[in-house]
N, C-alpha and C positions, 0 to 999 in steps of 0.2 A: 470527690477529686477526679478530674478528667485525666486519663492517661493517653498521651499521644505516642503513636508508634511510627517511626520513620522507616520506610521500606528500603531495603538494600537495592540500589539500582542495577547491580550486576549479579544478583542472586538468581540461580536457576532452580526451578521446582524439581521435586524428586518423585512426585506421584505420577499416575498413569497419564500419558499424553493423549489428549483428544480422542477418547474412546469411541465416540460415535462419528468420527471423521467429518467434523464440521468444515474443515478447510477444503475438503474435496467433494462435498455434496451440496445440494441445493434443495430448497423447499418447492421449487418450481420446475427445474430441469433435471432430467436423468443424468447420471455421471458422464456418459459419453457425449451428450449434448453440451454439458457444462465445459468439458475439456475442449470441445471443438470451438466454442465461442471464445474461450480464453486463448486458445492457440491462434485464432483469427485476429484477435485484438493484438496479441504479441507480434505476429508476423506483420501486421499493418504498421505497428510502431517501428519495427526494425526497417521496414521499407521506407518510411518517412525519413528516418535518420540517415540511412545510407544514401537515399536519393538526394538528400540535402547536401551531404558531403560531395557527391558527384556533381551536383549542380554548381557548387562553388568552384570546384576544380576545373570545370569546363567553361566557366565564365570569368575570365581574368578581370573583367570590369567590375565584378562584384567582390573582388578580393582574392580570387583564386584559391589554391589549396591552403594558403595561410589563413584565410577567413574560415575555411573548413576546420582547421585546427583550433582557431580561436573559439569556435562554438562550444568547445568542452569547458570553457570557463563560465558558461551561462547556467544558472540554476534551472532554467526551463529545460535545456537540453539534457542535463544530468538527470533530472527527475523523469524526463521522458524515456531515457534509457532504462532507468529503474522500473518504470511502469511497464515497458515492453518486455523486459527480462522477467519481471514478476509474473506477467501473464503467461509467458512460455514455461516458466518453472512450475507455476500452479497447474498449467495444462498437463505437464508431465506427471505431477503427483496425482491429479485427478484421473488421468488415463490409466496409470498403474493401479489405482484403486478400482476403477471400473473393470479392469481386465482380471485382476487377481483377488480383489476384496481387501487387500492390504496395500495402502499407498506407500510409495517410496519414502515419503516424509516420516512414516512411522519407524523406518529402519535406520534413520540418521541419529547421531549423538544428540543428547538433550540440548546442548548449546545451540546447535544448528536449528533444532525445532523452535527454540525460543527466538532465535534470530528471524526465522520465517514468520513468526507471529508479529514481530516488530516490523518486518518488511511489509507485511500486510497493512499495518498501521500507516506506514509512510505513503503507500500508494493510494490510500483512501483519505489522506490529509493534504499532502503537498500539492496535488493537482489543483485543488480548489484555491490554494494560496496563489499558485502561478496564474490561474485564470483571473482571480480578483485583482492582483497587482498589475497584470498586463492590461486588461481592459479598463481598469480604474486609473492607472498612473502612466502607462507607457503608450497605449494606443493613441495615435495622433488625431483621431476623430473623423478622418476621411478614409473611406474604403479604398483598398489597394487597387491600383491600376494594372499591376502585373499579376497574371493568373497564378504564377508560382507563389508569389508572396501571399496571396489570398489563401491558397491551399495549405501552404506550410504553416502559416499562423493560425488558421482554423484548426488544423490537425494538432498543433502543439499547445494551443491556448484555449481550445474549446472541447475538442474530442477527448482530451486528457481527462477532463472532468466527467465526461460521459462514461469513460472506462472506469473511473473511480466510483461513480454512482452505481454502476452495474455491480461492482464488487461489494458495495455496501448493502444493496437491496436483494440481489438474487441468491448468492450462496447462503449457507447456514452458519457462516463464521460468527464466533462470539464477539462481544464487544471488547475493545482493547483495554488493557490494564491502565490505570491512572499513571503508573510509573512511566508509561510510554510517552506521556506529555513532556516529561523532563528530557527524554532522549530526542524527541522531535525538536525541541528548542536547541539542544546541544548540537545536533546535526546542522541546524541553521547557523549556529555560531561557527562551526567548521567551514561552512560555505562562505561566511563573511570573511574569514581568513583567506580563503582562496581568491575571493574577489579583489582584496587589496594586494595579495601577492601578484595577481594578474596585472594590476595597475603599475606596480613597481618594477615588474619584469617586462611587460609588453607596452606599457604606456597608455592604456585606455581603461575606463571604467565600464564594467559589464552593464551596470544600470546607473542612470543619471542621478538617481536619488542617493547614491553612495558617494557622489562627488563632493568631498569636503571643501575643496578649493572654491567651487562655484557658489555653494549655498551655505557654507559654514558648518562647523562641527555640531552646533546645537540642533539645527534642522535635520542634519544627517542622523544624529543620535535619535531624534524623534521618530524618524522613519524606521530605523532599525528596531527601536523598542516597540513601535506600533505593529510591525510585522511579527515580532515575537509574541506579543499579546494576542494578535490576531490568530497566530498558529494555535495557541492554547484554546482560543474560542472555537476555532474550526474543529480541533480535536474533540472538544466537549460536545459540539453539535453532532459530529460523526458518531461518537459513542452513544449519544442519546437516540439518534436515528436507528442505529443497530439494535439497541434495546427495544425500540418501538417495533422494528421489524420482527424481532423474536417474539414479542408479546402478541402482535397482530397475527402472525402466521402460525405460531405454535400454540400459544395459550388460547387465543380466541378462535382462530381459523382451523386448528387441528392439523395443519400441514407440518408433520414432523420430519419430512424429508423424503427424497427419492434416493434409494440406496442401490448398491451393486447387487447383482444376483449371484453373490458368492458368500460363503460363510465368513463372518467377520471375526478374526482372531481365533477361529476354530471353536468358539464357545456358543455361537448362536446360529440359528437356521438361516436359510437363504432369504436375503432381502430384509432381514430384521436388524435393528440397531439399538433397541432399547429406548430410542427416542428421547423424551425429556427426562427419563430416569438416568440417562447417561450424562448429559450436559444440559443443565437448566439455566438459561439466560447467561451463559458464559461461566457457569460454576460447575465443577465436576461433582457428581453425586456417586454414591457407592453402587456398584453392580454386584449385589449379593455380598459376598465376603472377599471377592478377588476380582481383578480385571480380566480382560479377555486373554491375556497372556499368562495368567496365573499369579500376577504380582498384586500385592495389596493396593487398594485404592483409597486415597484420602479424600477429604471434602474440599481441598483447596484448588485453586485455579491451575489447569494444566499448562498454561502458557507463561508462567512466571518467568520474567527475564530481568 
């Protein structure tokens, strides 16, 4: 008889959180370099978003400040804000780890740690959806004649996936939990609500494929369902690529990571992190009989959310 276990989507783990600091380290870059790259990506993202608002406000022919405000109804812009802020937040955690050996993330309550893990999942999944939908459904097929349009669209619909790909390949982050796929779709449903609230309050559709009046409810529902299914597929691919990276860099290549020159948790020497004995392919293993902070360590995933 096969027993099926349904995982609680809002359950937080109780075991030791990320004992080898996978969210703040890389198999390729030292911590300070990783923090610098993340900070650069985050600052660039904020520059794009703020410049975009300023551009609209100084160009009444483009809609003025009203158009700048309307931007916050677009999934592209919301996810770009999320991507920029994640990079800045991750840079802060990485810098604090590089400087002290203990990241700020380790000092936060467990729910915030779990939310950070899901935050990572969103910034490695949504950008690819945005890129695919824009270039596959929205892009008119003729390159932009205005330099600003070319730059802003390239930044938000192409570089976003470059930033996401960096987070998938370069850090030592573990693969996301399957339960995150449920939350990925749930957040998309929340955005769908926002899109129709925008239509009924401001009178425009953020994306033409959501226009029920023009194309009918059946086609619109097909687009919505297709994007939801596509999100799960993208999530699965991202999860698989991260597992492949872990296998290629750690199992086969022996690149267990570049760590801070500080004692980790007060229990190990400088520059040591226990490597694959700490977290193997996204699964916590026992560190002797206790974790670095003296707490018991179980064999379950530290990122449960």
